[in-house]
Phi, psi and omega in degrees: 000149174211163183202095183265121188287352173291324187243332183286146179281110176221348175271106180289136178221153171254114179285154180300337180269005176099355178289157171231157181178184179238135184229158176273182184295317183303311185294315182299325174276327181286322183252025181302333180283350172251003175263122184290319183183160168288134192231055173283154177288335180256125182302337175297316179300316187301309184287319179303317185286322179294322175285332174289314176298324177297318178294325173291333173291317172302309184302322179278323187245327181098218181297165180307152183288165177290163179307321178292327174290323182296316180298322180296316182298319182297313181297318183272337180078018181206156171285144178304128179303335181289345178289337188250025175297335180296330180288345177271353178279124187306319179298318182284327181296324182295340181298337184253019169292132179273333190230174173112174181269342177279215181291139180236157178288119167061027179218150184199156170248150176299326181203158177306131178081350177281093190273327186081179184286131178270128176237173178294142182295344182290351172297345180286340183243116185304316188277011175253117187293141176228160178063236180254016176297148184301146174265135183241255181263355176234117178264138179215153180240114184301137180090328180267307181277149177211193186237141168293162178297325174297318176288334170298310184301314185293325173302317181289324177297328185286336195300317183296332186266318194237018178284131181251166175299126177244021183104194181307125180075004173242081184282161169288176176293179184303333180266022174063224180303130182310122183267183174285130179254128182237124181223129179289154179220154180238204185280338177226166176296324177305309183295318183297314179299323178288331179283339181259006187262089184271151178297143177210157173287216175301116185291338183086199183249134178278162185287344176287339171275325184222075185295344178260016184290149177252152179291146179296144178279348174201170175084187184281134181272125178298150186307304184297325178296315180290323178288343188225005179305138186256113177275007180225147171257118189239143168219108186283132170290159176290152178300149184223159179281157007277166181293157179193191179253130179301128185288343183266310182255348171088008181277141175284126184230148177298326178206153189232149172275117184249346182216157179200166170269130179226079189247171184280173172237179175303145179303140176261005180290140178266146174296163182301328182265004181276142179287146181298145175280148190263110176211116175236108176300132187288356188235016183242137175276125176246134187236149182271143178268191187290344178267000184077015176274132179286127179229145181287147185277141182230155167289143180273168177295101184290348178258009182294330175206170189297331181239034189292326183273004185300313187258011177309319186295321182291314178296316181297317184291324177292324176292319181301321183272358174299152180305119176071015187268334186297137181304152180307319184290327180290315172301322175297317179290329176289326176290332174287346181297149188291326185209167181297329185276354184283175178225159176237154182256135183231147172256128187244123179240124171245148178225118184243143183217162173223151180051039175064298184259010176263105184271124185259309181197161168228134182225157181224134175237152179239127181238156172244119186235139174303125183294333179293335179287345181266354183239332181234180181289003176294350185277346181300316176297324186285322177296327181294317178300315179299321177294320181297320181293316179303311182294317181295322180293330179287331186280352183300319184296314181299321178298321181293327187279324189280077175256130181290328177290156179297128183241166182286155183292330187274343180301310181301322179296326177276340182292317182300310184293328177290319175301308181303330183289326182275329190305310177306322182290321180293316180290332175297313178296317180300311184293335178299342186253033192298317187305308185290329177302323184278322191262330178233060186302324183295331182270309191289320181291322168306325180285329175299318181294324179301336178296318170293321183298327180286333187264326189294322177302325180295317178294319183295321181290328180279328183272332180231069177285173177098186188222023172287161178300317179299317179298317180294320179298314180295318183296317178294322183291322184289314186295329183268009179277092185233155171298133178265105181256020177285153181296130177272143178291139181304130181297138180290144181289141181287139177297144175286145172296140173095349178069181184282151180257000000 
């Protein structure tokens, strides 16, 4: 059996004419001008497949083309076929075989015949429960349920981005705990790939050519190595009978892959006295901590409290607009914009987990951001507004509680869950207006406050019914607990000790 990813359909796409289907690597690159977008049901696959196709583009062509070649691409609506002659070479083509005794895509054995411990193939897909992990909305049985070959391929493509620490010998990906990935996107897959195609030096060797490669212990990590490094050693067993339904995508298959080797690799940690390796992911937001150290931005635990995810959008956007924090691919796309008044569209994919291998959720948001705010210090006032909004939204509950009149003992206990119930709805409506919040703050932020103004009286009526004086006081106090987005006066400078000389 064989399944070569260059030609076999495993990439879900939405065509510009509204059709959906699965295509191989050749078709995705050759017909990128006619494909609207990668259209996987899981946002993890959308960003993983985009970065994988981008890596193949670097591997075949190298750095972005010269201006005259870009004009030709725009005119013809496709990449020149001559760029991809490497894919016709048998040695290179074999790198994308999913099965067989020879070279395999993203798979290797330590030595001939060294199989390692065989586990369920469902370990390749985060959202399918394995072992003793809790069953939620998808039930699976190890050894009985399995994956189609296309989903096996997508599970392998996920490994460099979303692998978490799995214990001794099972390190996370090169970005450690999976960060938030941000990628600009255009009207077609062709335009999206061009927006993410940033200048680079020697791209290095990708993991499909050397799946057992190790990360360098020091110095700069080559781009293709960083985009494709594998933190797991995988070897997929051949599909087996009986026929069944793929546990990941639901397609009926004549045979399913039910088992595979899913083992650790050598530790990627550096010793305490070793110099840090140099790697800045082109799609990751880096923000400085209180000590000035650059750290990647991460999605928070959405199950930590009822409204834990409510303000993630504001924190992330504030980090994105910080000086020098925007990912290289996003800044590259902003620089390509036609004018300072233009905007770019970005896809934001977050993945949250706890205890390393407990996967909670993957989410995707699409934002439209003025390009000048990603390049110049015009983003400073916008970031200040976002920080003020975050602080003020948190104060609403305290404002509602702080009533001077004597209140019932049960009201504070009921107020917090009631406020948590409306906050995700309100913040979702506010975050949908990101463009106006950044470009027209004087108009948009008062409208954001109005979203709370509409909902707080509803809470007030339910928690303080009746027409007594005390009930009216409580109701008015709760209803008026709103974020204050008025401009704050600048703090007065503290006088120097000792006075003037």
